C-alpha positions as CSV (number, residue, x, y, z in Angstrom):
1,M,-0.7,11.2,6.2
2,F,-3.8,10.7,4.8
3,G,-6.9,13.4,3.9
4,K,-10.5,12.4,3.4
5,R,-10.8,8.8,2.9
6,I,-13.9,6.3,1.7
7,T,-13.8,2.3,3.3
8,L,-14.6,0.4,0.5
9,F,-14.7,-3.2,1.8
10,K,-12.9,-5.4,4.1
11,L,-10.5,-8.2,3.3
12,L,-9.7,-10.8,5.8
13,G,-11.0,-8.7,8.9
14,F,-8.8,-5.7,7.5
15,A,-10.8,-2.3,6.6
16,V,-9.3,-1.1,3.1
17,H,-9.6,2.6,2.6
18,V,-9.1,4.9,-0.5
19,D,-7.8,8.3,0.3
20,L,-9.1,10.6,-2.5
21,S,-5.9,11.5,-3.6
22,W,-5.9,8.0,-5.1
23,I,-8.5,9.0,-7.4
24,I,-6.0,11.4,-9.2
25,L,-3.6,8.4,-9.6
26,A,-6.0,6.1,-11.0
27,L,-7.1,9.0,-13.5
28,L,-3.4,9.5,-14.3
29,V,-2.4,5.8,-14.7
30,T,-5.5,5.5,-16.8
31,W,-5.1,8.2,-18.9
32,S,-1.3,7.3,-19.2
33,L,-2.1,3.9,-20.5
34,A,-4.7,4.4,-22.8
35,V,-3.3,7.3,-24.8
36,G,0.3,6.4,-24.4
37,L,1.5,2.7,-23.8
38,F,-1.1,0.6,-25.1
39,P,-1.8,2.4,-28.4
40,Y,2.3,2.3,-28.8
41,A,2.6,-1.6,-27.8
42,L,-0.7,-2.6,-29.5
43,P,-1.5,-0.5,-32.4
44,G,-4.9,-0.5,-34.4
45,L,-7.6,-0.8,-31.9
46,S,-10.3,1.3,-31.2
47,P,-9.8,4.4,-28.6
48,A,-12.4,2.8,-26.6
49,A,-10.7,-0.4,-26.3
50,Y,-7.6,1.4,-25.2
51,W,-9.5,3.5,-22.3
52,L,-10.7,-0.1,-21.4
53,M,-7.4,-1.9,-20.9
54,G,-6.4,1.5,-19.2
55,A,-9.0,1.1,-16.3
56,A,-8.4,-2.6,-16.1
57,G,-4.6,-1.7,-15.9
58,A,-5.1,0.8,-13.3
59,A,-7.6,-1.6,-11.5
60,G,-4.9,-4.1,-11.4
61,L,-2.5,-1.5,-9.9
62,F,-5.1,-0.8,-7.3
63,L,-5.5,-4.7,-6.4
64,S,-1.8,-5.1,-6.6
65,I,-1.3,-2.7,-4.0
66,V,-3.9,-4.1,-1.7
67,F,-2.3,-7.5,-2.0
68,H,1.2,-6.0,-1.2
69,E,-0.1,-4.3,2.0
70,L,-2.3,-7.0,3.2
71,F,0.6,-9.1,3.5
72,H,2.5,-6.8,5.6
73,S,-0.8,-6.9,7.5
74,L,-1.0,-10.5,7.6
75,V,2.5,-10.8,9.3
76,A,2.1,-8.2,11.5
77,R,-1.1,-10.2,12.9
78,R,1.1,-13.0,13.3
79,F,3.8,-11.1,15.7
80,G,1.1,-9.6,17.9
81,L,0.3,-6.2,16.2
82,P,-2.7,-4.9,16.2
83,M,-3.7,-3.5,12.7
84,K,-6.2,-0.8,12.3
85,G,-6.4,-1.2,8.3
86,I,-5.1,-0.5,4.9
87,T,-5.2,2.8,2.8
88,L,-4.6,3.6,-0.3
89,F,-3.6,7.3,-1.3
90,I,-1.5,9.1,-4.3
91,F,1.9,7.8,-3.6
92,G,0.9,3.8,-2.9
93,G,-0.4,2.1,0.2
94,V,0.1,1.6,3.5
95,A,-0.9,-1.2,6.3
96,E,-2.0,1.2,9.3
97,M,-0.7,0.5,12.8
98,D,-0.8,2.3,16.3
99,D,2.5,0.6,17.5
100,E,5.8,-0.1,16.2
101,P,6.8,-3.7,15.8
102,P,8.0,-5.3,19.3
103,G,11.0,-6.4,18.2
104,P,13.9,-6.5,15.0
105,K,12.7,-9.9,13.9
106,A,9.2,-9.0,13.5
107,E,10.0,-5.8,11.8
108,F,12.5,-7.7,9.0
109,F,9.9,-10.0,8.1
110,M,6.8,-7.4,8.4
111,A,9.1,-5.4,6.1
112,V,10.5,-8.2,3.5
113,V,7.5,-9.8,2.8
114,G,5.8,-6.8,1.0
115,P,8.5,-6.6,-2.0
116,L,8.2,-11.0,-2.0
117,S,4.5,-10.8,-2.4
118,S,4.9,-8.3,-5.2
119,V,7.8,-10.1,-7.1
120,A,5.1,-13.6,-6.6
121,L,2.3,-11.6,-8.2
122,A,4.5,-10.7,-11.0
123,A,5.6,-14.3,-11.6
124,V,1.5,-15.1,-12.0
125,F,0.8,-12.1,-14.0
126,Y,3.7,-12.9,-16.0
127,L,2.6,-16.7,-16.8
128,A,-1.0,-15.4,-17.2
129,A,0.1,-12.6,-20.1
130,G,2.0,-15.6,-21.6
131,I,-1.1,-18.0,-21.8
132,A,-3.4,-15.2,-23.0
133,G,-0.8,-14.4,-25.6
134,A,-0.6,-17.7,-27.2
135,Y,-4.3,-16.6,-28.6
136,G,-4.6,-13.8,-31.3
137,E,-8.0,-12.8,-29.7
138,T,-7.0,-12.2,-26.2
139,A,-3.8,-9.8,-27.2
140,P,-5.4,-7.1,-25.3
141,V,-5.4,-9.3,-22.4
142,A,-2.2,-10.3,-22.8
143,E,-0.8,-6.9,-22.7
144,V,-2.8,-5.9,-19.8
145,L,-1.3,-8.6,-17.9
146,G,2.3,-8.1,-19.2
147,Y,1.9,-4.3,-17.8
148,L,0.8,-5.8,-14.2
149,A,3.5,-8.0,-14.3
150,L,6.2,-5.5,-14.7
151,I,4.5,-3.1,-12.5
152,N,4.6,-5.3,-9.7
153,L,8.4,-6.2,-10.2
154,V,8.7,-2.5,-10.3
155,L,6.9,-2.1,-7.2
156,A,9.1,-4.7,-5.4
157,I,12.3,-3.3,-6.6
158,F,11.3,0.3,-5.6
159,N,10.3,-0.9,-2.4
160,L,13.8,-2.8,-1.6
161,L,15.5,0.4,-2.0
162,P,17.1,1.0,1.8
163,A,15.5,4.1,2.0
164,F,12.9,4.4,5.2
165,P,9.8,4.1,5.2
166,L,10.2,2.2,2.6
167,D,10.2,-1.8,2.8
168,G,14.1,-1.6,2.5
169,G,14.4,0.9,4.7
170,R,12.8,-1.0,7.1
171,V,14.8,-4.1,6.9
172,L,17.8,-1.6,7.1
173,R,16.0,-0.4,10.6
174,S,15.5,-3.8,11.5
175,L,19.3,-4.7,10.8
176,L,20.5,-1.6,13.2
177,W,18.2,-2.0,16.0
178,Q,19.0,-5.9,16.1
179,W,22.8,-4.6,16.2
180,K,22.6,-1.8,18.9
181,K,19.2,-3.0,20.6
182,D,18.3,0.9,20.0
183,L,15.1,1.4,18.3
184,R,15.4,5.3,18.6
185,W,19.0,5.2,17.1
186,A,17.8,2.5,14.4
187,T,15.1,5.0,13.3
188,R,17.3,7.7,13.2
189,I,19.5,6.7,10.9
190,A,16.9,4.9,8.4
191,A,15.4,8.2,8.5
192,R,18.1,9.8,7.6
193,I,19.1,7.2,4.9
194,G,15.5,7.8,3.7
195,S,15.5,11.6,3.6
196,G,18.7,11.5,1.4
197,F,17.3,9.2,-0.7
198,G,14.4,11.6,-1.3
199,L,16.8,14.3,-2.3
200,V,18.3,12.2,-5.0
201,I,15.1,11.7,-6.1
202,I,14.1,15.3,-6.3
203,F,17.8,16.0,-7.9
204,F,16.6,13.6,-10.8
205,G,13.3,15.1,-11.0
206,I,14.5,19.0,-11.3
207,V,17.0,17.3,-13.9
208,N,14.3,15.9,-16.1
209,L,12.4,19.1,-15.6
210,I,15.2,21.1,-17.1
211,R,15.7,18.2,-19.8
212,G,11.8,19.1,-21.1
213,N,10.4,15.7,-19.6
214,F,7.4,17.8,-17.3
215,I,5.4,15.1,-16.5
216,G,8.1,12.9,-15.2
217,G,10.4,15.5,-13.7
218,I,7.1,16.8,-11.4
219,W,6.0,12.7,-10.2
220,Q,10.1,12.4,-9.5
221,S,9.9,15.5,-7.3
222,M,7.0,15.2,-5.6
223,I,7.8,11.4,-4.8
224,G,11.2,12.7,-3.3
225,M,9.6,15.1,-1.4
226,F,7.0,12.6,-0.3
227,L,9.9,10.2,1.0
228,R,11.6,13.1,2.9
229,S,8.7,14.0,4.5
230,A,7.7,10.6,5.4
231,A,10.9,9.7,6.7
232,E,11.3,12.7,9.2
233,M,7.4,12.3,10.3
234,S,8.4,8.4,10.9
235,Y,11.1,9.3,13.2
236,Q,9.1,11.7,15.0
237,Q,6.7,9.4,15.7
238,V,9.4,7.2,17.5
239,V,10.1,9.9,19.6
240,I,6.9,10.7,20.4
241,R,6.5,7.1,21.6
242,R,9.5,7.1,23.5
243,A,8.9,10.2,25.1
244,L,5.1,9.0,26.4
245,E,6.5,5.6,27.1
246,G,5.2,4.8,30.6
247,A,2.9,7.7,30.9
248,T,-0.4,7.7,31.7
249,V,-3.6,9.8,30.9
250,A,-3.9,10.9,34.7
251,Q,-0.6,12.6,34.7
252,F,-1.9,15.0,31.7
253,M,-5.5,15.4,32.5
254,N,-6.9,18.7,33.8
255,R,-8.6,17.6,37.1
256,D,-10.8,20.6,37.4
257,P,-12.7,20.6,33.7
258,V,-15.4,23.5,33.1
259,T,-18.5,21.8,32.4
260,A,-21.6,22.8,30.4
261,P,-25.2,22.4,32.1
262,P,-27.8,20.9,30.1
263,S,-30.6,23.6,30.4
264,I,-28.5,26.5,28.7
265,T,-29.3,27.5,25.4
266,V,-26.6,26.8,22.2
267,R,-26.0,30.7,22.2
268,E,-25.5,30.8,26.0
269,L,-23.0,27.9,25.6
270,V,-20.8,29.7,22.6
271,E,-21.1,32.9,24.3
272,D,-20.1,32.3,27.9
273,L,-18.1,28.9,27.3
274,V,-16.9,28.6,24.1
275,Y,-15.6,32.2,23.4
276,Q,-14.4,32.7,27.2
277,Y,-12.1,29.0,27.6
278,H,-11.9,28.6,23.9
279,H,-12.4,24.9,24.0
280,K,-13.7,22.4,21.5
281,M,-15.6,20.3,24.1
282,F,-17.3,20.5,27.1
283,P,-18.4,17.8,29.5
284,V,-22.3,17.7,29.9
285,T,-23.2,17.3,33.5
286,D,-26.3,17.9,36.2
287,R,-25.7,17.6,39.5
288,G,-22.7,15.7,39.5
289,R,-23.7,13.0,36.7
290,V,-22.4,13.1,33.3
291,L,-24.9,13.2,30.8
292,G,-22.2,13.2,27.8
293,C,-20.3,15.8,26.1
294,V,-20.9,19.1,23.6
295,T,-18.6,19.9,20.7
296,T,-18.5,23.0,18.8
297,R,-18.3,20.5,15.6
298,R,-22.0,19.6,16.8
299,V,-23.0,23.3,17.5
300,K,-21.7,24.2,13.5
301,E,-24.8,21.6,12.5
302,I,-27.3,23.8,14.5
303,P,-28.7,26.7,12.4
304,R,-27.7,30.1,14.0
305,A,-31.7,31.0,14.0
306,E,-32.4,27.7,16.5
307,W,-29.6,28.6,19.2
308,D,-32.1,30.6,21.2
309,R,-34.8,27.3,21.2
310,R,-32.3,24.5,21.4
311,T,-30.3,23.7,24.4
312,V,-27.2,21.8,25.4
313,G,-29.3,19.0,26.3
314,D,-30.7,18.4,23.0
315,I,-27.6,18.2,21.1
316,A,-25.3,16.7,23.7
317,D,-23.5,13.6,22.5
318,E,-23.4,10.1,24.6
319,C,-20.3,9.1,26.0
320,T,-19.0,6.5,23.8
321,A,-15.3,4.8,23.5
322,E,-14.8,7.6,21.0
323,N,-14.5,10.6,23.7
324,T,-14.0,9.1,26.8
325,I,-11.0,7.3,28.2
326,G,-9.8,6.1,31.5
327,P,-7.3,7.8,34.0
328,A,-4.9,4.6,33.8
329,T,-4.9,4.2,30.1
330,D,-1.7,4.8,28.4
331,A,-1.2,8.4,27.0
332,L,-0.2,7.1,23.4
333,K,-3.3,5.4,23.3
334,A,-5.2,8.7,24.2
335,L,-3.2,10.3,21.5
336,A,-4.2,7.5,19.1
337,L,-8.0,7.9,19.7
338,M,-7.5,11.7,19.2
339,N,-5.6,10.9,15.9
340,R,-8.1,8.6,14.7
341,T,-11.4,10.1,15.6
342,G,-10.5,13.8,15.3
343,N,-11.5,14.6,18.7
344,S,-8.8,17.0,20.6
345,R,-10.0,16.6,23.9
346,L,-11.2,13.3,25.8
347,M,-13.5,13.0,28.9
348,V,-11.5,10.9,31.6
349,M,-13.9,8.5,33.3
350,D,-13.6,6.4,36.0
351,G,-16.5,4.4,35.8
352,E,-19.5,6.8,35.5
353,R,-17.3,9.6,37.1
354,L,-16.0,12.3,35.4
355,V,-12.7,13.0,36.8
356,G,-10.9,15.1,34.3
357,I,-9.9,16.2,30.7
358,I,-7.0,15.4,28.5
359,S,-6.4,17.6,25.6
360,L,-4.1,17.4,22.7
361,K,-2.7,20.7,23.7
362,D,-1.5,19.3,26.8
363,I,0.3,16.4,25.6
364,M,2.1,18.5,22.8
365,G,3.2,20.9,25.1
366,Y,4.8,18.2,27.2
367,L,6.3,16.7,24.0
368,S,7.5,20.3,23.0
369,V,9.5,20.9,26.4
370,R,10.8,17.4,26.1
371,M,12.3,18.4,22.6
372,D,13.3,21.5,23.5
373,L,15.8,20.2,26.3
374,G,17.0,17.6,23.7
375,D,15.6,14.2,25.3
376,E,14.7,13.4,21.6
377,E,18.2,12.9,21.3
378,D,20.1,9.7,22.5
């Protein structure tokens, strides 16, 4: 779902990240508030004042989304579901988790607490706006607070739409899950409804484009396409989890991996191993002892002029929790580790002994066969 992102801070044990696409949204929000909304609602101020109000409104929106996602994460933690953090991107934010909720009750409370927190925050901003509005010199502050009250209410209402994976769609899935006791079926139905809502939003976006509302139409169309994509991807994630349920790393690993000796040069590594086997990572071993691994990513950091002087041992990465995994570990955890680190191959270690290599290609090949056989359907 996400591209490049930066980590801003930690809040109650959760890392808050910002996807670079958020910058686009922040700039658009600031511009629309400074040029459109605030000059219309409160005429007579200087351009600098409007831009300051716009920046404050964008910052308030940022904090409001963090607040909304934080409550999702806190309830998830209460039900024993590990959370990786919170990431904000161009269409909002998401509390990141490696697994599905443990049951429909957890799903329901995790979903419903987000809109409720936004409603509560809207009430706080509304009261603060009323207090600030009682004093003439704080009218700009009151206007920004009023905007934040309105935007939090809109955020709550939009998220309550029964369109998976929005909060309302997750509430719907929890009810379907409780009814049929089948997460995959409940997810498929909720995802289809979410995809349908996406089509409706796209339709209204096209209508607005035809009517001349270019910016509004583009945004609606993009949100609709995002909602359709997110619904389909969420269902596929459940299918993948069910397909890999109970499978271990040992079932997928290559037990006779190609290794690289530490004494060969970087050029020999590339020409004799990378070009021949097309792997992006090779374990580095010396007389049966594992020294680490070498990746094409690491090779790219070495100037070509040094390829004949530098050896694999010089550039090898040490064995860490980022590039190794145990043979008895769930395949799902291997997939999550690959997704988090960007490593498509992991060394499978039994203590200090290399017993194999597990690759993303092997896991996805297995999933492709399962889906070709129709195993993703109930």
